[in-house]
C-alpha positions in Angstrom: -50.5 156.0 -101.0 -52.7 157.6 -103.7 -52.4 161.2 -104.7 -55.3 163.6 -104.8 -55.3 163.5 -108.6 -55.4 159.7 -108.6 -58.3 159.7 -106.1 -60.2 162.3 -108.2 -59.7 160.1 -111.3 -61.1 157.1 -109.5 -64.1 159.1 -108.3 -64.8 160.4 -111.8 -64.6 156.9 -113.3 -66.9 155.4 -110.6 -69.4 158.3 -111.1 -69.6 157.5 -114.8 -70.2 153.8 -114.1 -72.9 154.7 -111.5 -74.6 157.1 -113.9 -75.4 154.2 -116.2 -77.8 152.9 -113.5 -79.9 156.1 -113.5 -82.7 156.6 -115.9 -81.3 157.9 -119.2 -82.5 158.8 -122.6 -82.1 155.8 -124.8 -81.7 155.3 -128.5 -82.8 151.7 -129.3 -81.7 150.3 -132.7 -83.7 147.3 -134.0 -80.9 144.7 -134.6 -82.9 141.5 -134.9 -82.3 139.3 -137.9 -84.5 141.4 -140.2 -83.1 144.6 -138.9 -79.5 143.5 -139.6 -80.5 142.3 -143.1 -81.9 145.8 -143.7 -78.7 147.6 -142.6 -79.2 148.1 -138.9 -75.6 147.2 -138.1 -74.3 150.2 -140.0 -77.0 152.4 -138.3 -75.9 151.1 -134.9 -72.2 151.7 -135.4 -72.9 155.2 -136.8 -75.1 156.0 -133.8 -72.6 154.8 -131.3 -69.8 156.8 -133.0 -71.9 160.0 -133.2 -73.1 159.9 -129.6 -69.5 159.2 -128.4 -68.0 162.0 -130.6 -70.5 164.5 -129.3 -70.3 163.3 -125.6 -74.1 163.1 -125.4 -76.0 161.7 -122.4 -77.7 159.2 -124.6 -77.4 155.4 -124.2 -77.4 153.5 -127.5 -78.9 150.0 -127.2 -79.5 147.2 -129.7 -82.7 145.2 -129.3 -84.9 143.0 -131.4 -87.8 145.3 -132.0 -91.1 143.8 -133.1 -91.7 145.8 -136.3 -92.7 144.9 -139.8 -89.8 144.1 -142.1 -90.8 146.9 -144.4 -90.1 149.4 -141.7 -86.5 148.2 -141.0 -84.1 149.5 -139.9 -85.9 151.0 -136.9 -84.6 153.5 -134.4 -86.7 154.2 -131.2 -85.9 157.1 -128.9 -87.1 156.7 -125.3 -86.7 159.8 -123.1 -85.8 159.5 -119.4 -89.4 160.1 -118.5 -90.6 157.2 -120.8 -91.9 159.1 -123.9 -91.2 157.3 -127.1 -90.6 158.3 -130.7 -90.1 155.7 -133.5 -88.2 156.3 -136.8 -88.5 153.8 -139.6 -86.4 153.0 -142.6 -83.4 154.8 -141.1 -80.1 155.0 -142.9 -76.7 155.7 -141.3 -76.9 159.3 -142.6 -80.4 159.8 -141.2 -79.4 158.5 -137.7 -76.9 161.4 -137.5 -79.7 163.8 -138.3 -81.9 162.1 -135.6 -79.1 162.4 -133.0 -78.6 166.1 -134.1 -82.3 166.8 -133.5 -82.1 165.1 -130.1 -78.9 166.8 -128.9 -80.6 169.7 -127.1 -83.1 167.3 -125.4 -80.5 164.8 -124.1 -77.6 167.2 -123.2 -74.0 166.3 -122.7 -72.4 163.9 -120.2 -70.8 165.6 -117.2 -67.2 166.5 -118.1 -67.8 166.0 -121.9 
C-alpha cells in the first residue's frame, strides 16, 4: 500500500509529464549542420542548463532552421500564443542574456 506522500509524489511527476503536452513557450536552437559548425551545440547546452537552473516554464528544442549560414547560430523564441522572435549570431553568453530577458514573460514551472 502506498503512503500519502508517495501518492503525492506520483501525482506531481505525472502532472509535470502532462504539462509537456500543453502549449508552452519554446526556445528553438538551429542545430542543423551549418548551425553546429557555427557553435550551436554550445548555445544549446548553455540554454538547457540555464533554463533548468532557473526552473523556467520554457521548452528548449533543437531544430534545423532554414536560415542563411551567415546568421548562425540562430535562436528563435516562440511564445505560447505563437508570436516569434528570432536572434541571429548568438553566442553561449548571449543566450543567457536572451533567457534573462524572457524570464518574466515565461514564468517558472510549478514547484520550481
